[in-house]
Biopython code that builds the backbone (N, CA, C, O; Angstrom):
import numpy as np
from Bio.PDB.StructureBuilder import StructureBuilder

atoms = [
    (1, "MET", "N", (7.320, -8.684, -17.844)),
    (1, "MET", "CA", (6.454, -7.524, -17.736)),
    (1, "MET", "C", (4.982, -7.931, -17.688)),
    (1, "MET", "O", (4.183, -7.328, -16.972)),
    (2, "ALA", "N", (4.636, -8.969, -18.465)),
    (2, "ALA", "CA", (3.245, -9.415, -18.486)),
    (2, "ALA", "C", (2.825, -9.981, -17.140)),
    (2, "ALA", "O", (1.650, -9.905, -16.782)),
    (3, "ASP", "N", (3.769, -10.550, -16.380)),
    (3, "ASP", "CA", (3.449, -11.101, -15.071)),
    (3, "ASP", "C", (3.046, -10.009, -14.090)),
    (3, "ASP", "O", (2.180, -10.226, -13.243)),
    (4, "ARG", "N", (3.662, -8.848, -14.197)),
    (4, "ARG", "CA", (3.329, -7.745, -13.295)),
    (4, "ARG", "C", (1.954, -7.193, -13.586)),
    (4, "ARG", "O", (1.264, -6.769, -12.659)),
    (5, "VAL", "N", (1.529, -7.180, -14.829)),
    (5, "VAL", "CA", (0.218, -6.639, -15.187)),
    (5, "VAL", "C", (-0.885, -7.563, -14.703)),
    (5, "VAL", "O", (-1.966, -7.101, -14.337)),
    (6, "ASP", "N", (-0.620, -8.882, -14.696)),
    (6, "ASP", "CA", (-1.627, -9.840, -14.282)),
    (6, "ASP", "C", (-1.650, -10.090, -12.783)),
    (6, "ASP", "O", (-2.445, -10.905, -12.314)),
    (7, "SER", "N", (-0.813, -9.421, -12.028)),
    (7, "SER", "CA", (-0.766, -9.685, -10.591)),
    (7, "SER", "C", (-2.034, -9.151, -9.919)),
    (7, "SER", "O", (-2.581, -8.136, -10.350)),
    (8, "PRO", "N", (-2.503, -9.831, -8.864)),
    (8, "PRO", "CA", (-3.714, -9.403, -8.164)),
    (8, "PRO", "C", (-3.574, -8.029, -7.515)),
    (8, "PRO", "O", (-4.555, -7.296, -7.391)),
    (9, "VAL", "N", (-2.350, -7.677, -7.097)),
    (9, "VAL", "CA", (-2.138, -6.378, -6.453)),
    (9, "VAL", "C", (-2.386, -5.256, -7.454)),
    (9, "VAL", "O", (-3.050, -4.269, -7.136)),
    (10, "ILE", "N", (-1.852, -5.408, -8.660)),
    (10, "ILE", "CA", (-2.045, -4.383, -9.693)),
    (10, "ILE", "C", (-3.528, -4.271, -10.042)),
    (10, "ILE", "O", (-4.052, -3.168, -10.196)),
    (11, "LYS", "N", (-4.196, -5.407, -10.165)),
    (11, "LYS", "CA", (-5.631, -5.374, -10.479)),
    (11, "LYS", "C", (-6.413, -4.679, -9.372)),
    (11, "LYS", "O", (-7.355, -3.936, -9.648)),
    (12, "HIS", "N", (-6.028, -4.916, -8.120)),
    (12, "HIS", "CA", (-6.706, -4.268, -6.994)),
    (12, "HIS", "C", (-6.469, -2.760, -7.014)),
    (12, "HIS", "O", (-7.393, -1.978, -6.793)),
    (13, "VAL", "N", (-5.238, -2.360, -7.276)),
    (13, "VAL", "CA", (-4.916, -0.926, -7.336)),
    (13, "VAL", "C", (-5.691, -0.264, -8.468)),
    (13, "VAL", "O", (-6.217, 0.836, -8.296)),
    (14, "VAL", "N", (-5.768, -0.919, -9.621)),
    (14, "VAL", "CA", (-6.523, -0.366, -10.750)),
    (14, "VAL", "C", (-8.004, -0.241, -10.380)),
    (14, "VAL", "O", (-8.649, 0.746, -10.732)),
    (15, "THR", "N", (-8.540, -1.237, -9.674)),
    (15, "THR", "CA", (-9.946, -1.179, -9.258)),
    (15, "THR", "C", (-10.190, -0.024, -8.299)),
    (15, "THR", "O", (-11.191, 0.682, -8.420)),
    (16, "VAL", "N", (-9.284, 0.175, -7.345)),
    (16, "VAL", "CA", (-9.424, 1.282, -6.401)),
    (16, "VAL", "C", (-9.313, 2.623, -7.121)),
    (16, "VAL", "O", (-10.077, 3.546, -6.838)),
    (17, "LEU", "N", (-8.369, 2.732, -8.045)),
    (17, "LEU", "CA", (-8.245, 3.974, -8.813)),
    (17, "LEU", "C", (-9.479, 4.229, -9.661)),
    (17, "LEU", "O", (-9.905, 5.373, -9.813)),
    (18, "TYR", "N", (-10.055, 3.169, -10.214)),
    (18, "TYR", "CA", (-11.289, 3.311, -10.984)),
    (18, "TYR", "C", (-12.422, 3.820, -10.083)),
    (18, "TYR", "O", (-13.185, 4.697, -10.487)),
    (19, "ALA", "N", (-12.535, 3.273, -8.867)),
    (19, "ALA", "CA", (-13.567, 3.722, -7.934)),
    (19, "ALA", "C", (-13.353, 5.187, -7.553)),
    (19, "ALA", "O", (-14.315, 5.950, -7.456)),
    (20, "LEU", "N", (-12.107, 5.579, -7.339)),
    (20, "LEU", "CA", (-11.817, 6.980, -7.026)),
    (20, "LEU", "C", (-12.162, 7.896, -8.199)),
    (20, "LEU", "O", (-12.662, 9.003, -8.000)),
    (21, "GLY", "N", (-11.893, 7.434, -9.422)),
    (21, "GLY", "CA", (-12.243, 8.224, -10.609)),
    (21, "GLY", "C", (-13.745, 8.398, -10.750)),
    (21, "GLY", "O", (-14.230, 9.490, -11.047)),
    (22, "VAL", "N", (-14.478, 7.310, -10.535)),
    (22, "VAL", "CA", (-15.947, 7.390, -10.596)),
    (22, "VAL", "C", (-16.459, 8.335, -9.514)),
    (22, "VAL", "O", (-17.370, 9.126, -9.756)),
    (23, "SER", "N", (-15.874, 8.253, -8.325)),
    (23, "SER", "CA", (-16.267, 9.137, -7.234)),
    (23, "SER", "C", (-15.996, 10.601, -7.580)),
    (23, "SER", "O", (-16.831, 11.465, -7.315)),
    (24, "ALA", "N", (-14.845, 10.880, -8.162)),
    (24, "ALA", "CA", (-14.510, 12.264, -8.533)),
    (24, "ALA", "C", (-15.450, 12.787, -9.610)),
    (24, "ALA", "O", (-15.911, 13.926, -9.538)),
    (25, "LEU", "N", (-15.735, 11.956, -10.609)),
    (25, "LEU", "CA", (-16.666, 12.378, -11.661)),
    (25, "LEU", "C", (-18.076, 12.623, -11.120)),
    (25, "LEU", "O", (-18.729, 13.601, -11.484)),
    (26, "ALA", "N", (-18.533, 11.726, -10.252)),
    (26, "ALA", "CA", (-19.875, 11.893, -9.678)),
    (26, "ALA", "C", (-19.939, 13.131, -8.790)),
    (26, "ALA", "O", (-20.937, 13.852, -8.799)),
    (27, "THR", "N", (-18.877, 13.380, -8.021)),
    (27, "THR", "CA", (-18.851, 14.570, -7.172)),
    (27, "THR", "C", (-18.873, 15.837, -8.020)),
    (27, "THR", "O", (-19.596, 16.782, -7.707)),
    (28, "GLY", "N", (-18.089, 15.859, -9.084)),
    (28, "GLY", "CA", (-18.093, 17.013, -9.978)),
    (28, "GLY", "C", (-19.443, 17.215, -10.652)),
    (28, "GLY", "O", (-19.908, 18.346, -10.787)),
    (29, "ALA", "N", (-20.072, 16.126, -11.074)),
    (29, "ALA", "CA", (-21.384, 16.229, -11.720)),
    (29, "ALA", "C", (-22.436, 16.728, -10.736)),
    (29, "ALA", "O", (-23.259, 17.577, -11.077)),
    (30, "LEU", "N", (-22.406, 16.200, -9.519)),
    (30, "LEU", "CA", (-23.371, 16.665, -8.512)),
    (30, "LEU", "C", (-23.139, 18.134, -8.158)),
    (30, "LEU", "O", (-24.092, 18.892, -7.978)),
    (31, "GLY", "N", (-21.873, 18.529, -8.060)),
    (31, "GLY", "CA", (-21.571, 19.940, -7.788)),
    (31, "GLY", "C", (-22.027, 20.842, -8.919)),
    (31, "GLY", "O", (-22.558, 21.926, -8.679)),
    (32, "GLY", "N", (-21.819, 20.396, -10.157)),
    (32, "GLY", "CA", (-22.296, 21.167, -11.309)),
    (32, "GLY", "C", (-23.808, 21.278, -11.337)),
    (32, "GLY", "O", (-24.353, 22.339, -11.641)),
    (33, "PHE", "N", (-24.489, 20.179, -11.020)),
    (33, "PHE", "CA", (-25.951, 20.215, -10.967)),
    (33, "PHE", "C", (-26.424, 21.156, -9.856)),
    (33, "PHE", "O", (-27.393, 21.894, -10.030)),
    (34, "TRP", "N", (-25.737, 21.122, -8.723)),
    (34, "TRP", "CA", (-26.077, 22.004, -7.609)),
    (34, "TRP", "C", (-25.978, 23.469, -8.039)),
    (34, "TRP", "O", (-26.845, 24.278, -7.709)),
    (35, "MET", "N", (-24.921, 23.804, -8.774)),
    (35, "MET", "CA", (-24.771, 25.181, -9.248)),
    (35, "MET", "C", (-25.814, 25.520, -10.307)),
    (35, "MET", "O", (-26.283, 26.656, -10.381)),
    (36, "MET", "N", (-26.180, 24.525, -11.132)),
    (36, "MET", "CA", (-27.141, 24.756, -12.212)),
    (36, "MET", "C", (-28.536, 25.070, -11.668)),
    (36, "MET", "O", (-29.268, 25.858, -12.266)),
    (37, "ILE", "N", (-28.905, 24.466, -10.549)),
    (37, "ILE", "CA", (-30.238, 24.728, -10.003)),
    (37, "ILE", "C", (-30.252, 25.946, -9.086)),
    (37, "ILE", "O", (-31.272, 26.264, -8.475)),
    (38, "GLY", "N", (-29.120, 26.617, -8.998)),
    (38, "GLY", "CA", (-29.064, 27.852, -8.229)),
    (38, "GLY", "C", (-28.795, 27.630, -6.756)),
    (38, "GLY", "O", (-29.226, 28.429, -5.925)),
    (39, "GLY", "N", (-28.107, 26.586, -6.422)),
    (39, "GLY", "CA", (-27.822, 26.274, -5.018)),
    (39, "GLY", "C", (-26.744, 27.145, -4.401)),
    (39, "GLY", "O", (-26.532, 27.081, -3.190)),
    (40, "GLY", "N", (-26.069, 27.942, -5.181)),
    (40, "GLY", "CA", (-25.013, 28.799, -4.646)),
    (40, "GLY", "C", (-23.690, 28.063, -4.556)),
    (40, "GLY", "O", (-23.601, 26.856, -4.780)),
    (41, "ALA", "N", (-22.678, 28.823, -4.225)),
    (41, "ALA", "CA", (-21.337, 28.245, -4.135)),
    (41, "ALA", "C", (-21.253, 27.314, -2.934)),
    (41, "ALA", "O", (-21.737, 27.629, -1.847)),
    (42, "MET", "N", (-20.635, 26.173, -3.149)),
    (42, "MET", "CA", (-20.484, 25.208, -2.070)),
    (42, "MET", "C", (-19.123, 25.403, -1.413)),
    (42, "MET", "O", (-18.109, 25.502, -2.105)),
    (43, "PRO", "N", (-19.091, 25.460, -0.084)),
    (43, "PRO", "CA", (-17.795, 25.613, 0.580)),
    (43, "PRO", "C", (-16.971, 24.327, 0.458)),
    (43, "PRO", "O", (-17.474, 23.281, 0.049)),
    (44, "VAL", "N", (-15.706, 24.437, 0.822)),
    (44, "VAL", "CA", (-14.789, 23.302, 0.732)),
    (44, "VAL", "C", (-15.306, 22.125, 1.556)),
    (44, "VAL", "O", (-15.183, 20.974, 1.138)),
    (45, "HIS", "N", (-15.879, 22.407, 2.714)),
    (45, "HIS", "CA", (-16.388, 21.330, 3.554)),
    (45, "HIS", "C", (-17.537, 20.594, 2.871)),
    (45, "HIS", "O", (-17.691, 19.385, 3.045)),
    (46, "GLY", "N", (-18.327, 21.303, 2.109)),
    (46, "GLY", "CA", (-19.411, 20.660, 1.360)),
    (46, "GLY", "C", (-18.877, 19.731, 0.287)),
    (46, "GLY", "O", (-19.399, 18.633, 0.094)),
    (47, "TRP", "N", (-17.828, 20.171, -0.419)),
    (47, "TRP", "CA", (-17.200, 19.323, -1.441)),
    (47, "TRP", "C", (-16.590, 18.073, -0.818)),
    (47, "TRP", "O", (-16.701, 16.976, -1.366)),
    (48, "ILE", "N", (-15.951, 18.249, 0.323)),
    (48, "ILE", "CA", (-15.346, 17.103, 1.006)),
    (48, "ILE", "C", (-16.426, 16.129, 1.454)),
    (48, "ILE", "O", (-16.290, 14.920, 1.262)),
    (49, "ALA", "N", (-17.497, 16.642, 2.050)),
    (49, "ALA", "CA", (-18.577, 15.778, 2.514)),
    (49, "ALA", "C", (-19.241, 15.046, 1.351)),
    (49, "ALA", "O", (-19.528, 13.853, 1.449)),
    (50, "MET", "N", (-19.483, 15.749, 0.264)),
    (50, "MET", "CA", (-20.112, 15.104, -0.883)),
    (50, "MET", "C", (-19.178, 14.064, -1.506)),
    (50, "MET", "O", (-19.621, 12.982, -1.890)),
    (51, "GLY", "N", (-17.905, 14.388, -1.603)),
    (51, "GLY", "CA", (-16.944, 13.426, -2.144)),
    (51, "GLY", "C", (-16.840, 12.174, -1.293)),
    (51, "GLY", "O", (-16.795, 11.064, -1.824)),
    (52, "LEU", "N", (-16.800, 12.340, 0.028)),
    (52, "LEU", "CA", (-16.755, 11.181, 0.915)),
    (52, "LEU", "C", (-18.041, 10.363, 0.837)),
    (52, "LEU", "O", (-18.001, 9.135, 0.905)),
    (53, "GLY", "N", (-19.174, 11.036, 0.697)),
    (53, "GLY", "CA", (-20.445, 10.324, 0.567)),
    (53, "GLY", "C", (-20.511, 9.503, -0.706)),
    (53, "GLY", "O", (-20.951, 8.354, -0.689)),
    (54, "VAL", "N", (-20.076, 10.090, -1.804)),
    (54, "VAL", "CA", (-20.074, 9.366, -3.079)),
    (54, "VAL", "C", (-19.066, 8.223, -3.029)),
    (54, "VAL", "O", (-19.370, 7.117, -3.476)),
    (55, "LEU", "N", (-17.877, 8.470, -2.496)),
    (55, "LEU", "CA", (-16.864, 7.429, -2.382)),
    (55, "LEU", "C", (-17.351, 6.291, -1.486)),
    (55, "LEU", "O", (-17.138, 5.121, -1.803)),
    (56, "GLY", "N", (-17.995, 6.619, -0.382)),
    (56, "GLY", "CA", (-18.540, 5.594, 0.505)),
    (56, "GLY", "C", (-19.614, 4.768, -0.171)),
    (56, "GLY", "O", (-19.668, 3.551, 0.007)),
    (57, "THR", "N", (-20.475, 5.422, -0.952)),
    (57, "THR", "CA", (-21.535, 4.704, -1.658)),
    (57, "THR", "C", (-20.952, 3.780, -2.723)),
    (57, "THR", "O", (-21.367, 2.627, -2.841)),
    (58, "VAL", "N", (-20.000, 4.279, -3.492)),
    (58, "VAL", "CA", (-19.364, 3.449, -4.524)),
    (58, "VAL", "C", (-18.610, 2.290, -3.874)),
    (58, "VAL", "O", (-18.678, 1.158, -4.354)),
    (59, "GLY", "N", (-17.897, 2.566, -2.791)),
    (59, "GLY", "CA", (-17.149, 1.517, -2.103)),
    (59, "GLY", "C", (-18.050, 0.453, -1.503)),
    (59, "GLY", "O", (-17.756, -0.739, -1.602)),
    (60, "LEU", "N", (-19.147, 0.873, -0.880)),
    (60, "LEU", "CA", (-20.079, -0.084, -0.300)),
    (60, "LEU", "C", (-20.744, -0.926, -1.381)),
    (60, "LEU", "O", (-20.918, -2.131, -1.201)),
    (61, "THR", "N", (-21.115, -0.318, -2.487)),
    (61, "THR", "CA", (-21.701, -1.056, -3.597)),
    (61, "THR", "C", (-20.718, -2.079, -4.139)),
    (61, "THR", "O", (-21.090, -3.226, -4.387)),
    (62, "TRP", "N", (-19.469, -1.676, -4.324)),
    (62, "TRP", "CA", (-18.428, -2.574, -4.837)),
    (62, "TRP", "C", (-18.225, -3.744, -3.881)),
    (62, "TRP", "O", (-18.126, -4.892, -4.312)),
    (63, "LEU", "N", (-18.163, -3.450, -2.577)),
    (63, "LEU", "CA", (-17.942, -4.492, -1.582)),
    (63, "LEU", "C", (-19.101, -5.486, -1.537)),
    (63, "LEU", "O", (-18.874, -6.696, -1.502)),
    (64, "LEU", "N", (-20.325, -4.996, -1.538)),
    (64, "LEU", "CA", (-21.478, -5.893, -1.472)),
    (64, "LEU", "C", (-21.604, -6.751, -2.726)),
    (64, "LEU", "O", (-21.972, -7.923, -2.641)),
    (65, "MET", "N", (-21.303, -6.179, -3.884)),
    (65, "MET", "CA", (-21.353, -6.984, -5.110)),
    (65, "MET", "C", (-20.235, -8.026, -5.107)),
    (65, "MET", "O", (-20.445, -9.150, -5.562)),
    (66, "ALA", "N", (-19.060, -7.675, -4.605)),
    (66, "ALA", "CA", (-17.970, -8.652, -4.518)),
    (66, "ALA", "C", (-18.349, -9.791, -3.581)),
    (66, "ALA", "O", (-18.046, -10.950, -3.864)),
    (67, "LEU", "N", (-19.012, -9.476, -2.465)),
    (67, "LEU", "CA", (-19.454, -10.524, -1.551)),
    (67, "LEU", "C", (-20.528, -11.406, -2.179)),
    (67, "LEU", "O", (-20.532, -12.618, -1.964)),
    (68, "ALA", "N", (-21.435, -10.817, -2.947)),
    (68, "ALA", "CA", (-22.466, -11.610, -3.612)),
    (68, "ALA", "C", (-21.848, -12.558, -4.636)),
    (68, "ALA", "O", (-22.244, -13.722, -4.712)),
    (69, "PHE", "N", (-20.888, -12.081, -5.422)),
    (69, "PHE", "CA", (-20.226, -12.945, -6.394)),
    (69, "PHE", "C", (-19.424, -14.040, -5.696)),
    (69, "PHE", "O", (-19.434, -15.190, -6.134)),
    (70, "LYS", "N", (-18.728, -13.689, -4.611)),
    (70, "LYS", "CA", (-17.947, -14.686, -3.864)),
    (70, "LYS", "C", (-18.873, -15.748, -3.273)),
    (70, "LYS", "O", (-18.575, -16.940, -3.342)),
    (71, "SER", "N", (-19.975, -15.325, -2.703)),
    (71, "SER", "CA", (-20.928, -16.268, -2.116)),
    (71, "SER", "C", (-21.485, -17.213, -3.163)),
    (71, "SER", "O", (-21.603, -18.413, -2.918)),
    (72, "HIS", "N", (-21.825, -16.685, -4.321)),
    (72, "HIS", "CA", (-22.362, -17.525, -5.388)),
    (72, "HIS", "C", (-21.294, -18.485, -5.926)),
    (72, "HIS", "O", (-21.571, -19.659, -6.173)),
    (73, "ARG", "N", (-20.088, -17.979, -6.102)),
    (73, "ARG", "CA", (-19.002, -18.786, -6.652)),
    (73, "ARG", "C", (-18.622, -19.938, -5.717)),
    (73, "ARG", "O", (-18.296, -21.029, -6.185)),
    (74, "GLU", "N", (-18.661, -19.708, -4.405)),
    (74, "GLU", "CA", (-18.265, -20.732, -3.449)),
    (74, "GLU", "C", (-19.422, -21.614, -2.996)),
    (74, "GLU", "O", (-19.208, -22.552, -2.228)),
    (75, "GLY", "N", (-20.646, -21.336, -3.452)),
    (75, "GLY", "CA", (-21.779, -22.199, -3.157)),
    (75, "GLY", "C", (-22.431, -21.976, -1.805)),
    (75, "GLY", "O", (-23.159, -22.846, -1.328)),
    (76, "TRP", "N", (-22.191, -20.843, -1.178)),
    (76, "TRP", "CA", (-22.809, -20.584, 0.123)),
    (76, "TRP", "C", (-24.324, -20.488, 0.008)),
    (76, "TRP", "O", (-25.033, -20.822, 0.957)),
    (77, "ASP", "N", (-24.827, -20.042, -1.125)),
    (77, "ASP", "CA", (-26.274, -19.917, -1.301)),
    (77, "ASP", "C", (-26.948, -21.285, -1.339)),
    (77, "ASP", "O", (-28.104, -21.410, -0.936)),
    (78, "ASP", "N", (-26.253, -22.301, -1.811)),
    (78, "ASP", "CA", (-26.831, -23.640, -1.915)),
    (78, "ASP", "C", (-26.860, -24.360, -0.577)),
    (78, "ASP", "O", (-27.595, -25.336, -0.424)),
    (79, "GLN", "N", (-26.082, -23.905, 0.392)),
    (79, "GLN", "CA", (-25.975, -24.585, 1.672)),
    (79, "GLN", "C", (-27.049, -24.159, 2.673)),
    (79, "GLN", "O", (-27.121, -24.711, 3.771)),
    (80, "VAL", "N", (-27.879, -23.192, 2.310)),
    (80, "VAL", "CA", (-28.887, -22.684, 3.229)),
    (80, "VAL", "C", (-30.057, -23.662, 3.275)),
    (80, "VAL", "O", (-30.479, -24.177, 2.240)),
    (81, "ASN", "N", (-30.581, -23.918, 4.476)),
    (81, "ASN", "CA", (-31.740, -24.795, 4.639)),
    (81, "ASN", "C", (-32.997, -23.978, 4.363)),
    (81, "ASN", "O", (-33.406, -23.164, 5.190)),
    (82, "ASN", "N", (-33.605, -24.194, 3.210)),
    (82, "ASN", "CA", (-34.808, -23.458, 2.830)),
    (82, "ASN", "C", (-36.057, -24.308, 2.980)),
    (82, "ASN", "O", (-36.979, -24.188, 2.173)),
    (83, "SER", "N", (-36.110, -25.158, 3.983)),
    (83, "SER", "CA", (-37.257, -26.053, 4.119)),
    (83, "SER", "C", (-38.546, -25.300, 4.431)),
    (83, "SER", "O", (-39.631, -25.823, 4.179)),
    (84, "LEU", "N", (-38.458, -24.105, 4.963)),
    (84, "LEU", "CA", (-39.657, -23.327, 5.281)),
    (84, "LEU", "C", (-40.052, -22.354, 4.177)),
    (84, "LEU", "O", (-41.019, -21.607, 4.324)),
    (85, "ASP", "N", (-39.314, -22.360, 3.078)),
    (85, "ASP", "CA", (-39.615, -21.492, 1.942)),
    (85, "ASP", "C", (-40.874, -21.992, 1.253)),
    (85, "ASP", "O", (-40.894, -23.127, 0.777)),
    (86, "PRO", "N", (-41.939, -21.170, 1.182)),
    (86, "PRO", "CA", (-43.196, -21.650, 0.588)),
    (86, "PRO", "C", (-43.074, -21.964, -0.905)),
    (86, "PRO", "O", (-43.903, -22.708, -1.429)),
    (87, "GLY", "N", (-42.090, -21.437, -1.597)),
    (87, "GLY", "CA", (-41.933, -21.692, -3.023)),
    (87, "GLY", "C", (-41.057, -22.895, -3.318)),
    (87, "GLY", "O", (-40.899, -23.270, -4.480)),
    (88, "ARG", "N", (-40.488, -23.505, -2.296)),
    (88, "ARG", "CA", (-39.557, -24.618, -2.491)),
    (88, "ARG", "C", (-40.326, -25.935, -2.576)),
    (88, "ARG", "O", (-41.227, -26.201, -1.781)),
    (89, "ASP", "N", (-39.956, -26.731, -3.537)),
    (89, "ASP", "CA", (-40.564, -28.056, -3.709)),
    (89, "ASP", "C", (-39.877, -29.023, -2.749)),
    (89, "ASP", "O", (-38.690, -29.316, -2.898)),
    (90, "THR", "N", (-40.627, -29.516, -1.767)),
    (90, "THR", "CA", (-40.046, -30.418, -0.767)),
    (90, "THR", "C", (-40.190, -31.879, -1.145)),
    (90, "THR", "O", (-39.593, -32.743, -0.503)),
    (91, "GLY", "N", (-40.963, -32.166, -2.165)),
    (91, "GLY", "CA", (-41.128, -33.544, -2.616)),
    (91, "GLY", "C", (-42.264, -34.274, -1.924)),
    (91, "GLY", "O", (-42.549, -35.425, -2.255)),
    (92, "ARG", "N", (-42.912, -33.630, -0.976)),
    (92, "ARG", "CA", (-44.039, -34.288, -0.315)),
    (92, "ARG", "C", (-45.330, -33.608, -0.732)),
    (92, "ARG", "O", (-45.339, -32.434, -1.103)),
    (93, "GLU", "N", (-46.391, -34.341, -0.669)),
    (93, "GLU", "CA", (-47.712, -33.797, -1.050)),
    (93, "GLU", "C", (-48.558, -33.646, 0.192)),
    (93, "GLU", "O", (-48.615, -34.553, 1.023)),
    (94, "ASP", "N", (-49.219, -32.504, 0.327)),
    (94, "ASP", "CA", (-50.086, -32.255, 1.486)),
    (94, "ASP", "C", (-51.507, -32.598, 1.202)),
    (94, "ASP", "O", (-52.364, -32.446, 2.073)),
]
sb = StructureBuilder()
sb.init_structure("model")
sb.init_model(0)
sb.init_chain("A")
sb.init_seg("    ")
for serial, (resi, resn, name, xyz) in enumerate(atoms, 1):
    if name == "N":
        sb.init_residue(resn, " ", resi, " ")
    sb.init_atom(name, np.array(xyz, "f"), 0.0, 1.0, " ", f" {name:<3s}", serial, name[0])
structure = sb.get_structure()
């Protein structure tokens, strides 16, 4: 049973469900705030659009952070030629 909990597929599914939960909570909070400021009732299409927007933002943030961690972990940042970087010490004196 412990092997199934540690599997990458289960962890991925839990991560996706967590993102969907955050998206649902954010959509509900934004809808509540909209009603609180007197924005009127939002139609179903508005809820769908707002939910997709929040889900897209959370998903894009998750993806970009995963790429940043992967890049750092695999050393891609160290392989860049920064010889033109003005803050980089090149070892020569002008």
